[in-house]
N, C-alpha and C positions, 0 to 999 in steps of 0.2 A: 501796783499791783502787782501782789506776790502770787508763784507761781503754786499750783498744787501738783504733790506727787502721790501717786496710787490713787488707788480708790478713796472718794467723799467718802469720810464717815456717816453711817448709818448709824452706830450707837452713841448714843452720847453719855452715858454714864459708865467711868471706865474705872477699873479697877487695876492699880500696882503694888508692886512687890519688890523686895531687895532680895539681890542675891545673898544667902548666907556669909555670915561676918561682914557684912557691911556696918559701918560705925554710926553710932547715932545721930553725932556732928553731922553726917553726909546726907542721912534720912532725913533731919530735919532742914536742911539747905533744900533739898528736892521738893519736899513736903510744901514749903515756901512758896516756890517755884509753881507748882501744880495748883494752891491756891491763889496765885497772881493770875494763872491761865483760866481758872473758873471764875473769878471775880469778874472777867470779861469778855466770857465766852458764853457758846449756850454748853458747854461739858461741865462734867462734874466728876471729881477724880476723888478716890476710897482707897484708902491703903490695905490689902488682904493680906492673910498672915502666911497665903499658900502662894509660893513663887511658881509655881508648874502650873497654875490655872489662870492667874492675875491676865489682866489684859494688855499690861506695860510691865517689862519688865528690866531691872534697872541692875547695874554690878561693875565693878572696876575688873579690868582685865587687862593680861598683857601679850605683848607679841600676838601669835597666831593662836585665837580664842576660840574658834570654828563657827563662824559665820560668815567667812568668804572675805573679811576685810578686816586682816589683820593689821594691828598697831604696828607701829616701826620706832620703837623707843622714845623717848624724854623729847628727840627733836620734831618729831612728827605731831599727829592728829592729837588735838586733846579729847574727843570723843565724838561717839558716831551716834544714829539714831535711824531705825528704817520705817518708811512711811507706812500708814495703814494696808493692811492689817497686822503686818509683822509686829510691832510692839516694842523691839528690842533697844533699850539706850546702854551703853556702854561708855562710860569713862575709861581712859588710856593710865594704866594706873603707874607707869613709869613718869608720870608729870608729877608735879606735886600740887596737890589744890585744899582750900583753906575755906573756911567759915568767915571769916573777917579777911579784910585786905590786907595782905601780907605779902613783901616783897618777895620776887623771885617764885611767889605762887600763883592758882588761878582759882577764881572766885567760883566754888562749886553751885553757889544760886543762881550766878548768870550763865554759867555752861549750862544749866539745867534749865534753864528759860528757853535758851537756843535750842537743845535737841528735843525741846518737847514741841517745838513749832516743828520741826520734824517726824514725831511721832501723831504728829494732829496733822500731817501730810502739806505742811509747807514746804517748799523749796528754797534755796536760797534767795535773797533779795538782792537787787542793784540798789536800793536803797540804802546809804552809807549810817543812818540812827536805829536803823530796824535791829531787833534782836536776831532775826535769822540772815544777817547779812554775813558772807561765807569768811570774812578776815575781820576785825574787830569789832570781838564779841565786848569788849569795855566799853564801847560808846553805844549807850542803851537810850533809847526815847522811846518807853513803854507805851505812852499815849500815842505814838505815831505807827507802831507798831501793831498797835489793837485797832487802830481806827484801819489801815491797812489790810487788816485779818478780815474785820468785819465787811466791809467791800467785796474782800478776794471770797470771801465765805458764800454772800448772796448769790455772787456769779456762777462760782463754782460749783455751789449747792442746791442751786435754785431756792433760795430762798428767798 
């Protein structure tokens, strides 16, 4: 069972936006990750042109970037996201990310799948094959994740 962080969502139609300067490949990878979550949960996601008013805000940052969770270079955390209702999702710009499997780079969409789980209120799981497991985000079994999410959702949100 997955642990839920923050308050359970009461809003299921969420908007997201990217910080200025985010490249189109990164935007497409994150959009695919949102589409995967939307296809398997009660949430819908739509891109907003306005970063300031979007429910979920995505960007690439280095070091101390003003959220009290500074990145510590290329040997540290890949990304982080904050549970509802905060909505911030930050990639660590000191790491190398790619849209295709590339040696020495981290897959943008895979990292997004993991971090979106946090945006929706999921804590790290102890189940090795789930996308929100703390370590090993490359070992994804999406059907197992979504089954666990649905079960957790029933218990946490009284559905």
